[in-house]
N, C-alpha and C positions, 0 to 999 in steps of 0.2 A: 688852699694850703700847700703848701710843698713837701712832698714827701723825700727820702734821701737813701739812695743805696749804699751799702757797705763800701761799695767797687767802686763809686764814683761822687767826691764830693766838690764839684763843680756841678751847680745848679742853676740855670736862669742868667748865670754873667756871675752868678757869685761865687768866690773863694773861699770857701769852707773848710780847705786842707789843713791841716796838722803833719807835724813831723812823723806821726805817728801811724800816717793812717786813715786816721779817724776826720772827725767833724769836730769843729768850734761850736760853741755854744753859750749863748748867754741866756740865763733862766732867770726868769724876771719877774720879782713880787708886784701886785698891785695898790692895793689899799695904803693908803702912808709910804710908797716909793714912790708909784709913776702917778696915782690921782690923787688929790688930798681928801681925806676919810674922817680922819678925827673930827675937824670943824664943825658937821653935820649932826654927828651924834652931841657933841656939847651945845649946841644951840635948839636940839631936842630939849636936852636935859636944863636948860635954860627955861625950857617955855615950857614944862613940868612944873619946876619949882610956883612959880607965881601961880600957876592953876593951885598946887595945895594952898598957895595961901588963902585964896577966896573961900576955902573949906576951913580953916583957923587952924594951916600950918605952916610955922615960921619958913621961909623961902631958905634959906640956910641948909636950916636942919635937912627939908626934903632936897636938896642938892648931897646932903652928906650921907644921906640913907640911903639915895638910891645909886651913888658912887659906893657904898661898900655891899649893896644887893649886887651888883650889876658886876662892877670890875672885881669885886671880890670873889665873884663866883666862878670868873672866867679863867681856861677854855673850859673848867667842865659843863659850864650850861648847854657850850654847843654854839654853832655859829647858824642856824636857820634862821631865816628872818623874823621869824617870828618870836626870837629868844629877848629882843630888846623891849619889844611891844609888853612880851611877859612879866620884865622885870620891873616897866614901872607900874603894873598893876598890882604885881607883888609887892610893892616900895608903898604903894598905896592900899595897900590892906593892911599892912604893917603899920604903919604911919596909924592909920584910922583908929585900931587896935590902941596903940600906946596914946592917943591922944582923944580917945573914945570920942569920935563925932559920929555924928549920927544924921546919917543919910536914909531919904526918904526910899524902901523898896522898889518904888516905880522908878529911881532917878539912877540906880544903880547899876542898871545895863547901860545906862547914857553918859555916865563916868566910864565905866569902863570902854567904851564905842569911841569917847573923847583921849584917852591914855592909848587906847591901839592906834589911833590916829598918827597923833606924833609919836608914836614909836615904830611905826612904818614909814614916816617921811624922810629918814634920811638912806634907806636904801638905794631911793631911785631920784632921787637928785640929780641933773645933768653932771657928769663928772667934768671935773678939773683939771687938767694938767699941769702937775708940779712942770715950771718956768723950764726952757731947752731939754725936757726928755722928749719930747718932739722928734726934734733935730737932731741929739743925739743918736737914739735908735737908728731913725732913717740913715744915717753914716754907717752905725754899725751895722745894719743888713746885710750889706753887700761881703760882708767877712767874718761875719755870725750866724749861725743857725737861732731865733731869737724864741724862745719860747718861754708863754706867761705861766707862773703857776701861785695860786693866788687860792687864799683859803675863804670860804663864805656860801651862801646862795646859789646854785648854780644858775638860775634863773636874774637874778641878781648883778651877779659878776657878769655874765653873758651881754648883759644891758651895759653894763661899765665901758666893757671891751668895747662894744659898737658904738657909744656915743662918743667916748672919745677919740675915736678914728683911727683904734689899732687894731680892730680885724683882720685886716691885711696888714702888718705888717708881722703881726704874730705866724711862724709857720705852725707853731702846735700852743695847746693850752691844757692847762692841765688846773681845774677847778674843784677843791675837795673842802670835803668837813673835817680833816686829820688836820689839826694846827702844827706838829712838827712832820715836814715838810720834806725829810732827806731821805724815805725809802724810797717815797714818789719819786725824790729826782734822781734816784739812785736806777730804779727802773726804768726810769726812761733814757737813762744815758748809756743802757745797755741796750735798751732795745732798738734807739735811732744811733749809735754808733756813738757817742757823744763822746769826746777825750776829756777827761777831768783834768790834765796839766794844762789847756791850753784855755777851758775855759770858766764860768764864774757863775755863781748866785749873787744878783743883785736884792738887797732886801733893808728893812728899816727896824724889824724887829731879833732882842737878841736871841731872843726865846725860837722863834718860829723860823728863822732865817739863818740865823747862827749857826744853828746844828747845820744845815751842810755845810760847812766847812769841812766837816767829816768825809765829803763827796767831793767835796772842788774849791777851788779858789772863790772866799768870800766876798765883795764890793760890798762894805757897810753902810748904809744910806740911810741916818739917821733922821729925814725931813719931818716923821712924824715920832711918838712913844706910841709903843702898842700895848697898853694894857703890862704897862711890867711890872716885874716882882722883883723882889730884892737877891733872888737866889739863882736871877739867870746871869749865864757865863756862857762867853764863847769856849766852844772844845779848846783843847791845847793839844800840842804837838802832832799835830793832823798830816802835815808834811806840805800840804799848799797854804798858798798867802794871803793875808788877810790885807784888805785897801780901806781905810777909812776915810772917806769922804763927806763933805756938809753939800754937796747941791750936785746936777746933773753935769755941769761941763768939766766940774773937778775928776767926776766920775769918769769921765772919757781922758782927761789929758795926766790923772794921776794911777788909773787901772784899766782900762779898755785899750790905750794906746800902747802902755808897758805890755798889755798881755799878748798884744800885736806884734811887737817889735819883738818879744819872747821868740813868735812863734815864724818868724820871718829869717830870723839866723839859723833856728833850727831847720829850716826847711834849703837854707843855701848851703848849710852846711851838711845835711843831708844828701843834698842833689851835687855836693863838690864843686859847685860850681862858685863865679868871683863874684861880687856883691852887686853887680847890675842884676842877679836872678837870672831862671829858667824859664823856658815857657812852656815849662812842663811842672806836673807838681811832683814834687820831692819824696812824699808820700804815697800816691797812691796810682803815679806813671802819667794822670789825665792831662792833656793839653788846656794851658790853660788859655783866657780869653783874652784879648788884648786888654790893658787896665784903662780903665777912662776914669776913675779918680782914687784917692786915698782917703781910708777912715784916720790917718793916722795925720793928717792936717791939722790941728791948734785952732780954733778957732777964739 
């Protein structure tokens, strides 16, 4: 994990400088943005429905009831890994009562154990990165501090980060059970001297990620829906830019690269140098290392 002082924005050959003498960062959501998430919960729901059909509840009714019990209670239910298994058991008990199911007392704990196993399975599946996420983040790493900001159980999210090969790519990570991330983002930006003007949050949820548009630019990347509600909306009039993209390559070309161009133009103007630039950072005057490549290259 690389920590960066307020007076030096050149770290391990990475140029993170902004015209304001601060650090440029990408704050990145995990589930549904960087790694696949929702299909694993859908598979668990699809496993729950036929199990319920074996004891007399039609599959579609079981599926629909689970959706109402779990999705309808989020985010108030919480994001610990026990919550989804709890929702399966709660749904089973609700349906058992409604359909007057008779399960022998000696089998009830066995049923609960099966449901707990179904509900726990999605959390420790080997994470699958979305196409081009790794290559885009690798290129961005040279010019941005990369910070993971993810909601969920600490052990589960750490497991996903390690298994996805992202542990050495992220400079810092924030793992929280608090859905709205804007306050945590603001605190991290203050503590790490991050420049909101030249940074961005990348996420797929209008509600939990979109709120960060109050603190910095937003790259909205809806690769998966994230328990959407009809009342979800983006903040208006924040003064920051919102980039709406549909895959990681587009995020690089239409959001990350424009942020870099904006930043480089500001650095040249600050340094009063011709278009070829300077060997010193215009913000903090740190001498820049020789360039070995550019993240602005289009793939």
